[in-house]
C-alpha positions in Angstrom: -52.8 -8.7 -11.0 -56.3 -9.7 -10.0 -59.0 -9.7 -12.6 -60.9 -6.5 -11.8 -64.0 -7.7 -13.5 -64.2 -10.6 -11.0 -64.1 -8.1 -8.1 -67.0 -6.2 -9.6 -69.2 -9.2 -9.1 -68.7 -9.1 -5.3 -71.8 -7.3 -3.9 -70.2 -6.2 -0.7 -67.5 -4.2 -2.6 -68.8 -1.0 -4.0 -66.3 -0.7 -6.8 -68.3 0.7 -9.8 -66.6 3.9 -10.9 -63.8 3.5 -8.4 -61.2 1.0 -9.7 -62.0 0.2 -13.3 -59.8 3.0 -14.7 -57.1 3.1 -12.0 -53.5 3.1 -13.0 -51.0 0.4 -12.1 -49.8 2.0 -8.9 -53.3 2.5 -7.6 -54.4 -1.0 -8.5 -51.3 -2.4 -6.7 -52.2 -0.4 -3.6 -55.7 -1.7 -3.7 -54.4 -5.2 -3.9 -52.2 -4.6 -0.9 -55.3 -3.4 1.1 -57.1 -6.5 0.1 -54.1 -8.6 1.3 -54.2 -6.8 4.6 -57.9 -7.5 5.0 -57.5 -11.2 4.1 -54.4 -11.8 6.3 -55.6 -9.8 9.3 -59.1 -11.2 9.4 -58.4 -14.5 11.1 -56.6 -12.6 13.9 -59.5 -10.2 14.3 -62.0 -13.0 14.4 -59.9 -14.8 17.1 -59.6 -11.6 19.1 -63.3 -10.8 18.9 -64.4 -14.3 19.9 -62.1 -14.2 22.9 -63.5 -10.7 23.8 -67.0 -11.9 23.4 -66.5 -14.9 25.6 -64.9 -12.7 28.3 -67.6 -10.0 27.8 -64.8 -7.6 27.2 -66.9 -5.1 25.1 -64.1 -2.5 25.0 -61.7 -4.9 23.2 -64.6 -6.1 21.1 -65.5 -2.6 19.9 -61.8 -1.7 19.3 -61.3 -4.8 17.2 -64.2 -4.0 14.9 -63.3 -0.4 14.7 -59.9 -1.5 13.3 -61.7 -3.9 10.9 -63.9 -1.0 9.7 -60.8 1.0 8.8 -59.7 -1.6 6.3 -63.2 -2.2 5.0 -63.2 1.5 4.1 -60.0 1.1 2.2 -61.3 -1.8 0.1 -64.6 0.0 -0.6 -66.8 -2.3 1.5 -68.7 0.9 2.4 -72.1 -0.5 3.4 -70.5 -3.2 5.5 -68.3 -0.7 7.3 -71.2 1.6 8.0 -73.3 -1.2 9.4 -70.5 -2.5 11.5 -69.8 1.0 13.0 -73.5 1.6 13.7 -73.9 -1.7 15.7 -70.5 -1.6 17.4 -71.3 2.0 18.6 -74.5 0.7 20.3 -73.0 -2.5 21.8 -73.1 -1.3 25.4 -76.9 -1.0 25.0 -77.5 -4.5 23.7 -78.2 -7.7 25.6 -75.5 -10.4 25.5 -77.5 -12.7 23.3 -78.1 -9.9 20.8 -74.4 -9.0 20.8 -73.5 -12.7 20.3 -75.9 -13.0 17.4 -74.6 -9.8 15.8 -71.0 -10.8 16.2 -71.6 -14.2 14.7 -73.4 -12.7 11.7 -70.7 -10.1 11.0 -68.0 -12.7 11.3 -69.9 -14.9 8.8 -70.2 -11.9 6.4 -66.6 -10.9 6.7 -65.4 -14.5 6.3 -67.4 -15.0 3.1 -66.1 -11.6 1.8 -62.6 -12.7 2.4 -63.2 -16.0 0.6 -65.0 -14.3 -2.3 -62.1 -11.9 -2.8 -59.6 -14.8 -2.8 -61.7 -16.7 -5.4 -61.7 -13.6 -7.6 -57.9 -13.5 -7.2 -57.0 -17.2 -7.7 -59.5 -18.2 -10.4 -57.9 -17.3 -13.7 -61.1 -17.7 -15.7 -64.8 -18.1 -15.0 -65.1 -21.8 -15.7 -68.1 -22.8 -17.7 -69.6 -26.1 -16.6 -71.6 -28.5 -18.8 -75.3 -28.2 -18.2 -76.3 -31.8 -17.4 -80.0 -31.4 -17.5 -82.4 -29.4 -19.6 -83.2 -25.9 -18.3 -86.8 -26.9 -17.4 -85.8 -30.0 -15.4 -85.4 -29.9 -11.6 -81.8 -29.6 -10.8 -80.2 -32.1 -8.4 -77.8 -31.0 -5.7 -75.7 -33.7 -3.9 -74.6 -32.5 -0.4 -72.0 -34.6 1.5 -71.3 -34.0 5.1 -70.6 -36.2 8.1 -72.7 -33.9 10.3 -76.4 -34.8 10.1 -77.4 -31.5 11.7 -75.9 -29.4 8.8 -77.5 -31.6 6.2 -80.9 -31.2 8.0 -80.4 -27.4 8.1 -79.4 -27.3 4.4 -82.5 -29.2 3.4 -84.6 -26.9 5.4 -83.2 -23.8 3.8 -83.8 -25.2 0.3 -87.1 -26.9 0.9 -89.2 -24.4 -1.1 -86.7 -24.1 -3.9 -86.9 -25.9 -7.3 -84.1 -28.3 -6.5 -83.9 -31.9 -5.6 -81.6 -32.1 -2.6 -79.9 -35.4 -1.9 -78.0 -35.5 1.4 -75.5 -38.3 2.3 -73.2 -38.5 5.3 -70.1 -40.1 3.8 -67.9 -40.0 0.7 -68.7 -43.7 0.2 -72.4 -43.0 0.0 -71.7 -40.1 -2.4 -69.7 -42.4 -4.7 -72.4 -45.0 -4.6 -75.0 -42.3 -5.6 -73.1 -41.1 -8.6 -72.5 -44.5 -10.1 -75.5 -44.0 -12.3 -76.5 -40.4 -11.6 -75.2 -37.0 -12.6 -75.9 -34.2 -10.1 -76.0 -30.7 -11.3 -74.0 -29.4 -8.3 -72.0 -30.8 -5.5 -71.8 -29.3 -2.0 -69.0 -31.1 -0.1 -67.5 -30.8 3.3 -63.7 -30.7 3.4 -63.1 -32.3 6.8 -64.6 -35.8 6.7 -63.4 -39.1 8.2 -62.0 -41.9 5.9 -62.1 -39.8 2.8 -61.9 -36.0 2.9 -63.5 -33.5 0.5 -60.3 -33.1 -1.6 -60.0 -36.9 -2.1 -63.7 -37.1 -2.9 -63.4 -34.5 -5.6 -60.7 -36.6 -7.3 -62.9 -39.6 -7.2 -65.9 -37.6 -8.6 -63.8 -36.3 -11.5 -62.4 -39.8 -12.1 -66.0 -40.9 -12.4 -66.5 -38.5 -15.3 -68.7 -36.1 -13.3 -68.3 -32.5 -14.5 -70.7 -30.5 -12.3 -69.3 -27.6 -10.2 -68.2 -28.2 -6.6 -68.9 -25.9 -3.7 -66.8 -26.7 -0.7 -67.9 -26.2 2.9 -65.2 -24.5 4.8 -64.5 -22.9 8.1 -61.1 -21.4 7.1 -60.4 -18.1 5.3 -56.7 -18.7 5.1 -55.2 -18.1 1.6 -53.4 -21.5 1.8 -56.6 -23.4 2.4 -58.6 -21.5 -0.2 -56.0 -21.9 -2.9 -55.6 -25.6 -2.2 -59.3 -26.1 -2.6 -59.4 -24.1 -5.9 -56.4 -26.1 -7.2 -58.5 -29.2 -6.4 -61.2 -28.0 -8.6 -63.6 -26.1 -6.3 -65.8 -23.5 -8.0 -66.8 -21.7 -4.8 -67.2 -21.9 -1.0 -69.8 -21.6 1.7 -69.4 -21.6 5.4 -71.6 -23.8 7.6 -73.2 -20.9 9.4 -74.2 -19.2 6.2 -77.5 -17.5 5.9 -80.2 -18.7 3.5 -80.0 -15.7 1.1 -76.2 -16.1 0.7 -76.5 -19.8 0.2 -79.1 -19.3 -2.6 -76.8 -16.7 -4.2 -74.0 -19.2 -4.3 -76.2 -22.0 -5.7 -77.8 -19.8 -8.4 -74.4 -19.0 -9.8 -74.0 -22.5 -11.0 -77.5 -24.0 -11.6 
């Protein structure tokens, strides 16, 4: 059984007063509904992207109406209401506005799916050693072979009290940590020469204990569980909005 207390920390799920005191059968049904959301989401995203490209707004609307049904079942009430409101007006929106909205909702749904899976697979809320005093500027080491993402990341965090170090390869990351201890790692999974999983192994071999947030584009349970087994603390997706990025970072430093 999933740890209910972990689910209560997911802002998109409005669970207070709804599942804390449910019996075994009700909890099992809720878990089945969560499984349906997680497993069906990749297919819904694929279908919506294809419909958007073809400007097939009827299929696009139908796809998200189906998504809203399962959002209701898992108590993602606000998200379901917002989705219904915008999908209901889709025929009145310009294409660029539709595209922007669909990308935003896909991002939100993807992060919700990943957050649910983290709540499911993480057995405990791991406590990480605080490597610097509370009044010191925290250091984040971000590793990605795409310079544009690193540039965007730095831009989103430029007015925050963090020192952001961005490197474009695992080799550069290992060189940086030879005599430094970041407070948080943000690592891309798909990188040439050495991927994020391999890099985490090297980071831990180096004695580094700071939490790791993986960059991912996949919501599949297999990929999420593999990353958690490798020691990931959390995930972000590359299209993530600033407020969600800050929420993730503030959980750990």
